[in-house]
Steps between C-alpha positions, in 0.01 A plus 500: 500500500635842411600708798319800350166320503499470877325729745668400824361544848773677693709298745527726803860549621605300803530801728122536477413131481683434824358803677299470817280775367142507615296494182139614481300310759217463249718398204313174447182693430404716204813403311588711201531375144806718448824309442857629510691445177866496410584737219709235328479126447876455496608172657841462660438138597693377197814682618714307746486661843875479541572665165719808528380808312733790417482753785360851475572753773304795633563799275636283217400516133525179296526493121383158383360324197232240438639252246511136394737404784253594775279264696135474398164472671262221404349712220842561342545858624865566586603680818789631708503492881701692759527449875536744787482472878350733759634501854236717665120480519274747318758585233350741242586426137450637149550282190518661155537311171493591131578349159504658156452159339201345678225575758694429816349315795643485851407272790616490861522183712595420859695181573324299771789302648274274708303385196797521265317701235437848370177681590356755258468854639448758228521561123454764235491497118565758231248538222756556225875520432677809638236533772666503845341319792545588866363344814559570867430336832639394835680169556376413847706182547883490493634235265568412137296639211499428127439766235388358163510677162322356196294593196132447425548209257751233391602735216612776739875561478750781524674729750343642815588711803393430859565716807459401866468779757466427872323815611152636521342662197514880501133551584444451869129426468437657839659206682315240293791259450443151364159361417633207300422142588819448700502841672167644616471871572530558875224726635414600857160546662366854438776562244418629151734408214520635147580220255525439127334201334708397197513227237795352692279421800350155566203404285169340596244343271125546534228245422476617139875465444578872520842591641526771767805647674524488880719594796546286809507664846593373846417655838486406868134436574368571851230240436139555401351727238735714291382767254721536191452795266662546160435793266619567146414729211653250256301185582235357733679330793385161623621369837518139613641297789788263428587173673883486467510125559279412202509811280118506523324835458168555676236771542619707204287814485514867409659753733450553786494138609469377858676169560543281806854384590652300781753682717850497352650546152222537243491540123272669248512605135392806304386405149400720206141418405571596139694251286872589483442842659793677669561828681545665841285424804491554875427232758425520873436237770286583804351297781124476535202503272214259460593165354262417212291184537569205271 
């Protein structure tokens, strides 16, 4: 099966899977039909876990080429891979790639040493040759990562440039750092954050197959009802509770949304109601409110 024909349910990174987070106490009820998607179907399972990729360092620019000597995915698309290691948690990064010869694609993976395999984190694709791609995020877990460069078909070939920067993107976003699947935005009770929903954010799929962008948030819940408000002039925000142990979304509704959480670390998402909508928004978490009946 071609890797491009797959719409993969995201495998949540281990730092969240192993969390003792208290998910929504009502998560088994009123479950949403939204599903998180990976933005790429790339499979690293065919690459030996012990294989050594050429290293790329923070601040380094690599000039490479996709050619007949490169390894291939199952559909025949050739690729290059680079490795880098982070020593500290919550390491911001920026990856930029471009090719004048083919529509470049870039994917990021984390090496799960316990399972001996790479776990997909993030990806981005150019629509045409000469179009640069850039994606940012926060690497929450120290360890080894793989950066993959490839084209959009088995015929893709030619030179490319890739840059790895280990720093936050210039826009501060009002303290809204992260929001990707492996690094939720940290928000405090009664705090209001200004964020930007982009095409690099995680994607969720609705019942009709439409793809929507989303940001993941984490906060310390006092327990009980929590009112979450999100406002945007660019899209209609939807808010839903997230169980970090299963990746299950529940009680997705328009803002403001009152959700019930157990005391402790809790997770929620802000989703654009419109398909593939992006833009700025504000979000605030407050205690109280009336919890809606099921």
